[in-house]
PyMOL Python script that loads the backbone (N, CA, C, O; Angstrom):
from pymol import cmd

cmd.read_pdbstr("""\
ATOM      1  N   UNK A   1      11.375   2.492  -2.763  1.00  0.00           N
ATOM      2  CA  UNK A   1      11.147   3.268  -1.555  1.00  0.00           C
ATOM      3  C   UNK A   1      10.312   4.506  -1.872  1.00  0.00           C
ATOM      4  O   UNK A   1       9.443   4.911  -1.099  1.00  0.00           O
ATOM      5  N   UNK A   2      10.600   5.092  -3.030  1.00  0.00           N
ATOM      6  CA  UNK A   2       9.865   6.304  -3.394  1.00  0.00           C
ATOM      7  C   UNK A   2       8.375   6.011  -3.553  1.00  0.00           C
ATOM      8  O   UNK A   2       7.534   6.763  -3.061  1.00  0.00           O
ATOM      9  N   UNK A   3       8.052   4.914  -4.242  1.00  0.00           N
ATOM     10  CA  UNK A   3       6.643   4.561  -4.464  1.00  0.00           C
ATOM     11  C   UNK A   3       5.961   4.289  -3.126  1.00  0.00           C
ATOM     12  O   UNK A   3       4.827   4.719  -2.916  1.00  0.00           O
ATOM     13  N   UNK A   4       6.628   3.592  -2.231  1.00  0.00           N
ATOM     14  CA  UNK A   4       6.050   3.303  -0.914  1.00  0.00           C
ATOM     15  C   UNK A   4       5.818   4.594  -0.132  1.00  0.00           C
ATOM     16  O   UNK A   4       4.758   4.773   0.467  1.00  0.00           O
ATOM     17  N   UNK A   5       6.786   5.478  -0.134  1.00  0.00           N
ATOM     18  CA  UNK A   5       6.653   6.745   0.600  1.00  0.00           C
ATOM     19  C   UNK A   5       5.555   7.624   0.006  1.00  0.00           C
ATOM     20  O   UNK A   5       4.779   8.244   0.734  1.00  0.00           O
ATOM     21  N   UNK A   6       5.501   7.668  -1.313  1.00  0.00           N
ATOM     22  CA  UNK A   6       4.479   8.468  -1.986  1.00  0.00           C
ATOM     23  C   UNK A   6       3.080   7.923  -1.691  1.00  0.00           C
ATOM     24  O   UNK A   6       2.151   8.693  -1.447  1.00  0.00           O
ATOM     25  N   UNK A   7       2.931   6.608  -1.714  1.00  0.00           N
ATOM     26  CA  UNK A   7       1.640   5.983  -1.421  1.00  0.00           C
ATOM     27  C   UNK A   7       1.234   6.255   0.021  1.00  0.00           C
ATOM     28  O   UNK A   7       0.084   6.607   0.285  1.00  0.00           O
ATOM     29  N   UNK A   8       2.160   6.096   0.947  1.00  0.00           N
ATOM     30  CA  UNK A   8       1.866   6.362   2.358  1.00  0.00           C
ATOM     31  C   UNK A   8       1.429   7.809   2.547  1.00  0.00           C
ATOM     32  O   UNK A   8       0.440   8.078   3.228  1.00  0.00           O
ATOM     33  N   UNK A   9       2.150   8.722   1.957  1.00  0.00           N
ATOM     34  CA  UNK A   9       1.820  10.141   2.096  1.00  0.00           C
ATOM     35  C   UNK A   9       0.441  10.452   1.515  1.00  0.00           C
ATOM     36  O   UNK A   9      -0.283  11.292   2.049  1.00  0.00           O
ATOM     37  N   UNK A  10       0.080   9.777   0.426  1.00  0.00           N
ATOM     38  CA  UNK A  10      -1.223  10.033  -0.199  1.00  0.00           C
ATOM     39  C   UNK A  10      -2.385   9.546   0.650  1.00  0.00           C
ATOM     40  O   UNK A  10      -3.532   9.924   0.412  1.00  0.00           O
ATOM     41  N   UNK A  11      -2.098   8.716   1.632  1.00  0.00           N
ATOM     42  CA  UNK A  11      -3.157   8.158   2.466  1.00  0.00           C
ATOM     43  C   UNK A  11      -3.378   8.935   3.760  1.00  0.00           C
ATOM     44  O   UNK A  11      -4.174   8.526   4.606  1.00  0.00           O
ATOM     45  N   UNK A  12      -2.683  10.041   3.910  1.00  0.00           N
ATOM     46  CA  UNK A  12      -2.900  10.916   5.065  1.00  0.00           C
ATOM     47  C   UNK A  12      -3.990  11.909   4.678  1.00  0.00           C
ATOM     48  O   UNK A  12      -3.826  12.690   3.741  1.00  0.00           O
ATOM     49  N   UNK A  13      -5.085  11.873   5.395  1.00  0.00           N
ATOM     50  CA  UNK A  13      -6.201  12.760   5.090  1.00  0.00           C
ATOM     51  C   UNK A  13      -5.919  14.211   5.446  1.00  0.00           C
ATOM     52  O   UNK A  13      -5.042  14.505   6.258  1.00  0.00           O
ATOM     53  N   UNK A  14      -6.668  15.108   4.833  1.00  0.00           N
ATOM     54  CA  UNK A  14      -6.473  16.546   5.080  1.00  0.00           C
ATOM     55  C   UNK A  14      -6.698  16.904   6.543  1.00  0.00           C
ATOM     56  O   UNK A  14      -5.999  17.754   7.094  1.00  0.00           O
ATOM     57  N   UNK A  15      -7.677  16.253   7.171  1.00  0.00           N
ATOM     58  CA  UNK A  15      -7.946  16.531   8.591  1.00  0.00           C
ATOM     59  C   UNK A  15      -6.728  16.170   9.441  1.00  0.00           C
ATOM     60  O   UNK A  15      -6.366  16.906  10.359  1.00  0.00           O
ATOM     61  N   UNK A  16      -6.097  15.034   9.133  1.00  0.00           N
ATOM     62  CA  UNK A  16      -4.905  14.624   9.884  1.00  0.00           C
ATOM     63  C   UNK A  16      -3.765  15.613   9.650  1.00  0.00           C
ATOM     64  O   UNK A  16      -3.038  15.959  10.581  1.00  0.00           O
ATOM     65  N   UNK A  17      -3.614  16.058   8.429  1.00  0.00           N
ATOM     66  CA  UNK A  17      -2.558  17.027   8.125  1.00  0.00           C
ATOM     67  C   UNK A  17      -2.795  18.317   8.897  1.00  0.00           C
ATOM     68  O   UNK A  17      -1.855  18.907   9.428  1.00  0.00           O
ATOM     69  N   UNK A  18      -4.041  18.755   8.959  1.00  0.00           N
ATOM     70  CA  UNK A  18      -4.381  19.979   9.692  1.00  0.00           C
ATOM     71  C   UNK A  18      -4.087  19.838  11.185  1.00  0.00           C
ATOM     72  O   UNK A  18      -3.831  20.828  11.869  1.00  0.00           O
ATOM     73  N   UNK A  19      -4.127  18.593  11.687  1.00  0.00           N
ATOM     74  CA  UNK A  19      -3.792  18.337  13.089  1.00  0.00           C
ATOM     75  C   UNK A  19      -2.282  18.266  13.303  1.00  0.00           C
ATOM     76  O   UNK A  19      -1.817  18.189  14.440  1.00  0.00           O
ATOM     77  N   UNK A  20      -1.525  18.291  12.223  1.00  0.00           N
ATOM     78  CA  UNK A  20      -0.069  18.219  12.318  1.00  0.00           C
ATOM     79  C   UNK A  20       0.477  16.811  12.193  1.00  0.00           C
ATOM     80  O   UNK A  20       1.657  16.582  12.456  1.00  0.00           O
ATOM     81  N   UNK A  21      -0.360  15.863  11.795  1.00  0.00           N
ATOM     82  CA  UNK A  21       0.076  14.472  11.651  1.00  0.00           C
ATOM     83  C   UNK A  21       0.690  14.248  10.276  1.00  0.00           C
ATOM     84  O   UNK A  21       0.249  14.839   9.290  1.00  0.00           O
ATOM     85  N   UNK A  22       1.691  13.407  10.211  1.00  0.00           N
ATOM     86  CA  UNK A  22       2.313  13.090   8.937  1.00  0.00           C
ATOM     87  C   UNK A  22       2.047  11.646   8.507  1.00  0.00           C
ATOM     88  O   UNK A  22       2.436  11.248   7.410  1.00  0.00           O
ATOM     89  N   UNK A  23       1.395  10.869   9.354  1.00  0.00           N
ATOM     90  CA  UNK A  23       1.045   9.481   9.050  1.00  0.00           C
ATOM     91  C   UNK A  23      -0.458   9.286   9.188  1.00  0.00           C
ATOM     92  O   UNK A  23      -1.108   9.998   9.953  1.00  0.00           O
ATOM     93  N   UNK A  24      -1.018   8.322   8.448  1.00  0.00           N
ATOM     94  CA  UNK A  24      -2.442   8.010   8.613  1.00  0.00           C
ATOM     95  C   UNK A  24      -2.682   7.298   9.947  1.00  0.00           C
ATOM     96  O   UNK A  24      -1.742   6.958  10.666  1.00  0.00           O
ATOM     97  N   UNK A  25      -3.939   7.087  10.252  1.00  0.00           N
ATOM     98  CA  UNK A  25      -4.325   6.441  11.501  1.00  0.00           C
ATOM     99  C   UNK A  25      -3.791   5.008  11.567  1.00  0.00           C
ATOM    100  O   UNK A  25      -3.833   4.277  10.577  1.00  0.00           O
ATOM    101  N   UNK A  26      -3.297   4.620  12.721  1.00  0.00           N
ATOM    102  CA  UNK A  26      -2.759   3.278  12.917  1.00  0.00           C
ATOM    103  C   UNK A  26      -3.850   2.215  12.724  1.00  0.00           C
ATOM    104  O   UNK A  26      -3.554   1.089  12.324  1.00  0.00           O
ATOM    105  N   UNK A  27      -5.072   2.562  13.000  1.00  0.00           N
ATOM    106  CA  UNK A  27      -6.179   1.617  12.849  1.00  0.00           C
ATOM    107  C   UNK A  27      -6.349   1.173  11.391  1.00  0.00           C
ATOM    108  O   UNK A  27      -6.998   0.161  11.129  1.00  0.00           O
ATOM    109  N   UNK A  28      -5.777   1.913  10.452  1.00  0.00           N
ATOM    110  CA  UNK A  28      -5.878   1.602   9.028  1.00  0.00           C
ATOM    111  C   UNK A  28      -4.653   0.850   8.499  1.00  0.00           C
ATOM    112  O   UNK A  28      -4.445   0.774   7.288  1.00  0.00           O
ATOM    113  N   UNK A  29      -3.844   0.296   9.406  1.00  0.00           N
ATOM    114  CA  UNK A  29      -2.559  -0.283   9.021  1.00  0.00           C
ATOM    115  C   UNK A  29      -2.675  -1.378   7.966  1.00  0.00           C
ATOM    116  O   UNK A  29      -1.851  -1.442   7.054  1.00  0.00           O
ATOM    117  N   UNK A  30      -3.682  -2.236   8.075  1.00  0.00           N
ATOM    118  CA  UNK A  30      -3.834  -3.317   7.087  1.00  0.00           C
ATOM    119  C   UNK A  30      -4.179  -2.754   5.717  1.00  0.00           C
ATOM    120  O   UNK A  30      -3.602  -3.170   4.712  1.00  0.00           O
ATOM    121  N   UNK A  31      -5.106  -1.821   5.667  1.00  0.00           N
ATOM    122  CA  UNK A  31      -5.489  -1.173   4.410  1.00  0.00           C
ATOM    123  C   UNK A  31      -4.283  -0.472   3.789  1.00  0.00           C
ATOM    124  O   UNK A  31      -4.032  -0.588   2.589  1.00  0.00           O
ATOM    125  N   UNK A  32      -3.553   0.247   4.613  1.00  0.00           N
ATOM    126  CA  UNK A  32      -2.404   1.018   4.143  1.00  0.00           C
ATOM    127  C   UNK A  32      -1.289   0.094   3.657  1.00  0.00           C
ATOM    128  O   UNK A  32      -0.704   0.324   2.598  1.00  0.00           O
ATOM    129  N   UNK A  33      -1.001  -0.941   4.425  1.00  0.00           N
ATOM    130  CA  UNK A  33       0.046  -1.890   4.040  1.00  0.00           C
ATOM    131  C   UNK A  33      -0.285  -2.577   2.725  1.00  0.00           C
ATOM    132  O   UNK A  33       0.584  -2.762   1.873  1.00  0.00           O
ATOM    133  N   UNK A  34      -1.545  -2.952   2.568  1.00  0.00           N
ATOM    134  CA  UNK A  34      -1.977  -3.595   1.330  1.00  0.00           C
ATOM    135  C   UNK A  34      -1.808  -2.654   0.148  1.00  0.00           C
ATOM    136  O   UNK A  34      -1.301  -3.046  -0.903  1.00  0.00           O
ATOM    137  N   UNK A  35      -2.229  -1.432   0.322  1.00  0.00           N
ATOM    138  CA  UNK A  35      -2.138  -0.440  -0.768  1.00  0.00           C
ATOM    139  C   UNK A  35      -0.685  -0.175  -1.145  1.00  0.00           C
ATOM    140  O   UNK A  35      -0.362  -0.075  -2.329  1.00  0.00           O
ATOM    141  N   UNK A  36       0.188  -0.060  -0.155  1.00  0.00           N
ATOM    142  CA  UNK A  36       1.607   0.157  -0.439  1.00  0.00           C
ATOM    143  C   UNK A  36       2.176  -1.033  -1.209  1.00  0.00           C
ATOM    144  O   UNK A  36       2.880  -0.852  -2.202  1.00  0.00           O
ATOM    145  N   UNK A  37       1.873  -2.244  -0.754  1.00  0.00           N
ATOM    146  CA  UNK A  37       2.368  -3.437  -1.445  1.00  0.00           C
ATOM    147  C   UNK A  37       1.869  -3.478  -2.883  1.00  0.00           C
ATOM    148  O   UNK A  37       2.628  -3.812  -3.794  1.00  0.00           O
ATOM    149  N   UNK A  38       0.605  -3.143  -3.093  1.00  0.00           N
ATOM    150  CA  UNK A  38       0.041  -3.131  -4.441  1.00  0.00           C
ATOM    151  C   UNK A  38       0.737  -2.110  -5.332  1.00  0.00           C
ATOM    152  O   UNK A  38       1.080  -2.413  -6.475  1.00  0.00           O
ATOM    153  N   UNK A  39       0.945  -0.919  -4.822  1.00  0.00           N
ATOM    154  CA  UNK A  39       1.577   0.134  -5.626  1.00  0.00           C
ATOM    155  C   UNK A  39       3.023  -0.193  -5.964  1.00  0.00           C
ATOM    156  O   UNK A  39       3.484   0.087  -7.071  1.00  0.00           O
ATOM    157  N   UNK A  40       3.733  -0.780  -5.021  1.00  0.00           N
ATOM    158  CA  UNK A  40       5.122  -1.180  -5.279  1.00  0.00           C
ATOM    159  C   UNK A  40       5.143  -2.285  -6.345  1.00  0.00           C
ATOM    160  O   UNK A  40       5.987  -2.271  -7.242  1.00  0.00           O
ATOM    161  N   UNK A  41       4.216  -3.236  -6.241  1.00  0.00           N
ATOM    162  CA  UNK A  41       4.146  -4.319  -7.220  1.00  0.00           C
ATOM    163  C   UNK A  41       3.778  -3.791  -8.604  1.00  0.00           C
ATOM    164  O   UNK A  41       4.376  -4.199  -9.600  1.00  0.00           O
ATOM    165  N   UNK A  42       2.813  -2.899  -8.675  1.00  0.00           N
ATOM    166  CA  UNK A  42       2.402  -2.318  -9.958  1.00  0.00           C
ATOM    167  C   UNK A  42       3.568  -1.553 -10.587  1.00  0.00           C
ATOM    168  O   UNK A  42       3.748  -1.587 -11.805  1.00  0.00           O
ATOM    169  N   UNK A  43       4.343  -0.878  -9.777  1.00  0.00           N
ATOM    170  CA  UNK A  43       5.527  -0.192 -10.282  1.00  0.00           C
ATOM    171  C   UNK A  43       6.499  -1.196 -10.898  1.00  0.00           C
ATOM    172  O   UNK A  43       7.088  -0.933 -11.947  1.00  0.00           O
ATOM    173  N   UNK A  44       6.664  -2.340 -10.250  1.00  0.00           N
ATOM    174  CA  UNK A  44       7.521  -3.395 -10.789  1.00  0.00           C
ATOM    175  C   UNK A  44       6.997  -3.925 -12.117  1.00  0.00           C
ATOM    176  O   UNK A  44       7.777  -4.220 -13.023  1.00  0.00           O
ATOM    177  N   UNK A  45       5.681  -4.044 -12.233  1.00  0.00           N
ATOM    178  CA  UNK A  45       5.075  -4.488 -13.494  1.00  0.00           C
ATOM    179  C   UNK A  45       5.387  -3.482 -14.591  1.00  0.00           C
ATOM    180  O   UNK A  45       5.805  -3.852 -15.688  1.00  0.00           O
ATOM    181  N   UNK A  46       5.182  -2.217 -14.288  1.00  0.00           N
ATOM    182  CA  UNK A  46       5.427  -1.158 -15.289  1.00  0.00           C
ATOM    183  C   UNK A  46       6.876  -1.103 -15.737  1.00  0.00           C
ATOM    184  O   UNK A  46       7.172  -0.707 -16.864  1.00  0.00           O
ATOM    185  N   UNK A  47       7.778  -1.502 -14.853  1.00  0.00           N
ATOM    186  CA  UNK A  47       9.201  -1.491 -15.191  1.00  0.00           C
ATOM    187  C   UNK A  47       9.656  -2.816 -15.810  1.00  0.00           C
ATOM    188  O   UNK A  47      10.841  -3.011 -16.082  1.00  0.00           O
ATOM    189  N   UNK A  48       8.695  -3.726 -16.030  1.00  0.00           N
ATOM    190  CA  UNK A  48       9.012  -4.993 -16.683  1.00  0.00           C
ATOM    191  C   UNK A  48       9.707  -6.009 -15.809  1.00  0.00           C
ATOM    192  O   UNK A  48      10.416  -6.874 -16.323  1.00  0.00           O
ATOM    193  N   UNK A  49       9.529  -5.931 -14.515  1.00  0.00           N
ATOM    194  CA  UNK A  49      10.214  -6.847 -13.603  1.00  0.00           C
ATOM    195  C   UNK A  49       9.429  -8.126 -13.330  1.00  0.00           C
ATOM    196  O   UNK A  49       9.910  -9.012 -12.624  1.00  0.00           O
ATOM    197  N   UNK A  50       8.211  -8.224 -13.892  1.00  0.00           N
ATOM    198  CA  UNK A  50       7.419  -9.437 -13.760  1.00  0.00           C
ATOM    199  C   UNK A  50       6.469  -9.544 -14.946  1.00  0.00           C
ATOM    200  O   UNK A  50       6.116  -8.545 -15.573  1.00  0.00           O
ATOM    201  N   UNK A  51       6.069 -10.762 -15.236  1.00  0.00           N
ATOM    202  CA  UNK A  51       5.116 -10.981 -16.317  1.00  0.00           C
ATOM    203  C   UNK A  51       3.684 -11.009 -15.791  1.00  0.00           C
ATOM    204  O   UNK A  51       2.737 -11.115 -16.570  1.00  0.00           O
ATOM    205  N   UNK A  52       3.527 -10.917 -14.499  1.00  0.00           N
ATOM    206  CA  UNK A  52       2.190 -10.955 -13.904  1.00  0.00           C
ATOM    207  C   UNK A  52       1.438  -9.668 -14.227  1.00  0.00           C
ATOM    208  O   UNK A  52       2.039  -8.613 -14.426  1.00  0.00           O
ATOM    209  N   UNK A  53       0.116  -9.775 -14.274  1.00  0.00           N
ATOM    210  CA  UNK A  53      -0.716  -8.600 -14.474  1.00  0.00           C
ATOM    211  C   UNK A  53      -1.062  -7.956 -13.142  1.00  0.00           C
ATOM    212  O   UNK A  53      -0.839  -8.546 -12.085  1.00  0.00           O
ATOM    213  N   UNK A  54      -1.611  -6.739 -13.192  1.00  0.00           N
ATOM    214  CA  UNK A  54      -1.944  -6.011 -11.963  1.00  0.00           C
ATOM    215  C   UNK A  54      -2.938  -6.778 -11.100  1.00  0.00           C
ATOM    216  O   UNK A  54      -2.748  -6.885  -9.889  1.00  0.00           O
ATOM    217  N   UNK A  55      -3.986  -7.308 -11.701  1.00  0.00           N
ATOM    218  CA  UNK A  55      -4.997  -8.034 -10.913  1.00  0.00           C
ATOM    219  C   UNK A  55      -4.381  -9.259 -10.257  1.00  0.00           C
ATOM    220  O   UNK A  55      -4.640  -9.540  -9.087  1.00  0.00           O
ATOM    221  N   UNK A  56      -3.562  -9.990 -11.016  1.00  0.00           N
ATOM    222  CA  UNK A  56      -2.917 -11.176 -10.472  1.00  0.00           C
ATOM    223  C   UNK A  56      -2.021 -10.833  -9.284  1.00  0.00           C
ATOM    224  O   UNK A  56      -2.037 -11.529  -8.268  1.00  0.00           O
ATOM    225  N   UNK A  57      -1.250  -9.771  -9.411  1.00  0.00           N
ATOM    226  CA  UNK A  57      -0.362  -9.348  -8.329  1.00  0.00           C
ATOM    227  C   UNK A  57      -1.183  -8.959  -7.096  1.00  0.00           C
ATOM    228  O   UNK A  57      -0.841  -9.339  -5.976  1.00  0.00           O
ATOM    229  N   UNK A  58      -2.256  -8.209  -7.302  1.00  0.00           N
ATOM    230  CA  UNK A  58      -3.096  -7.794  -6.176  1.00  0.00           C
ATOM    231  C   UNK A  58      -3.733  -9.003  -5.489  1.00  0.00           C
ATOM    232  O   UNK A  58      -3.862  -9.027  -4.265  1.00  0.00           O
ATOM    233  N   UNK A  59      -4.130 -10.005  -6.277  1.00  0.00           N
ATOM    234  CA  UNK A  59      -4.691 -11.233  -5.696  1.00  0.00           C
ATOM    235  C   UNK A  59      -3.645 -11.969  -4.863  1.00  0.00           C
ATOM    236  O   UNK A  59      -3.955 -12.472  -3.783  1.00  0.00           O
ATOM    237  N   UNK A  60      -2.414 -12.034  -5.357  1.00  0.00           N
ATOM    238  CA  UNK A  60      -1.327 -12.690  -4.616  1.00  0.00           C
ATOM    239  C   UNK A  60      -1.073 -11.958  -3.307  1.00  0.00           C
ATOM    240  O   UNK A  60      -0.907 -12.592  -2.264  1.00  0.00           O
ATOM    241  N   UNK A  61      -1.041 -10.645  -3.351  1.00  0.00           N
ATOM    242  CA  UNK A  61      -0.800  -9.852  -2.139  1.00  0.00           C
ATOM    243  C   UNK A  61      -1.865 -10.147  -1.097  1.00  0.00           C
ATOM    244  O   UNK A  61      -1.546 -10.359   0.073  1.00  0.00           O
ATOM    245  N   UNK A  62      -3.120 -10.163  -1.506  1.00  0.00           N
ATOM    246  CA  UNK A  62      -4.207 -10.446  -0.560  1.00  0.00           C
ATOM    247  C   UNK A  62      -4.119 -11.867  -0.023  1.00  0.00           C
ATOM    248  O   UNK A  62      -4.410 -12.109   1.148  1.00  0.00           O
ATOM    249  N   UNK A  63      -3.717 -12.816  -0.882  1.00  0.00           N
ATOM    250  CA  UNK A  63      -3.644 -14.216  -0.472  1.00  0.00           C
ATOM    251  C   UNK A  63      -2.527 -14.464   0.541  1.00  0.00           C
ATOM    252  O   UNK A  63      -2.692 -15.271   1.456  1.00  0.00           O
ATOM    253  N   UNK A  64      -1.402 -13.783   0.388  1.00  0.00           N
ATOM    254  CA  UNK A  64      -0.264 -14.065   1.266  1.00  0.00           C
ATOM    255  C   UNK A  64      -0.194 -13.109   2.475  1.00  0.00           C
ATOM    256  O   UNK A  64       0.664 -13.264   3.343  1.00  0.00           O
ATOM    257  N   UNK A  65      -1.090 -12.137   2.521  1.00  0.00           N
ATOM    258  CA  UNK A  65      -1.062 -11.175   3.625  1.00  0.00           C
ATOM    259  C   UNK A  65      -1.350 -11.878   4.952  1.00  0.00           C
ATOM    260  O   UNK A  65      -2.258 -12.703   5.051  1.00  0.00           O
ATOM    261  N   UNK A  66      -0.577 -11.541   5.940  1.00  0.00           N
ATOM    262  CA  UNK A  66      -0.751 -12.081   7.277  1.00  0.00           C
ATOM    263  C   UNK A  66      -2.132 -11.756   7.810  1.00  0.00           C
ATOM    264  O   UNK A  66      -2.589 -10.618   7.706  1.00  0.00           O
ATOM    265  N   UNK A  67      -2.790 -12.734   8.371  1.00  0.00           N
ATOM    266  CA  UNK A  67      -4.106 -12.546   8.965  1.00  0.00           C
ATOM    267  C   UNK A  67      -4.024 -12.886  10.457  1.00  0.00           C
ATOM    268  O   UNK A  67      -3.953 -14.062  10.816  1.00  0.00           O
ATOM    269  N   UNK A  68      -4.032 -11.888  11.314  1.00  0.00           N
ATOM    270  CA  UNK A  68      -3.931 -12.171  12.752  1.00  0.00           C
ATOM    271  C   UNK A  68      -5.175 -12.891  13.257  1.00  0.00           C
ATOM    272  O   UNK A  68      -6.275 -12.702  12.739  1.00  0.00           O
ATOM    273  N   UNK A  69      -4.982 -13.706  14.262  1.00  0.00           N
ATOM    274  CA  UNK A  69      -6.121 -14.400  14.879  1.00  0.00           C
ATOM    275  C   UNK A  69      -6.925 -13.403  15.681  1.00  0.00           C
ATOM    276  O   UNK A  69      -6.385 -12.460  16.260  1.00  0.00           O
ATOM    277  N   UNK A  70      -8.216 -13.627  15.704  1.00  0.00           N
ATOM    278  CA  UNK A  70      -9.085 -12.707  16.436  1.00  0.00           C
ATOM    279  C   UNK A  70      -9.456 -13.245  17.777  1.00  0.00           C
ATOM    280  O   UNK A  70     -10.185 -12.592  18.523  1.00  0.00           O
TER     281      UNK A  70
END
""", "prot")
cmd.dss("prot")
cmd.show_as("cartoon", "prot")
cmd.util.cbc("prot")
cmd.orient("prot")
């Protein structure tokens, strides 16, 4: 949870903070969700919870990410 919260907070731009916002723009939800998933997975790698490498984990995340119909 800490890694997810820290990643989310890091994605709030200074302009948004100056406006009093604590979350990034909703239009960036896919980018933000992907980044959070990647950071949480990388944390798991660093803690020895998987034998997968960072690139492999990031590829899996992109492959299984929901893609809405347009």
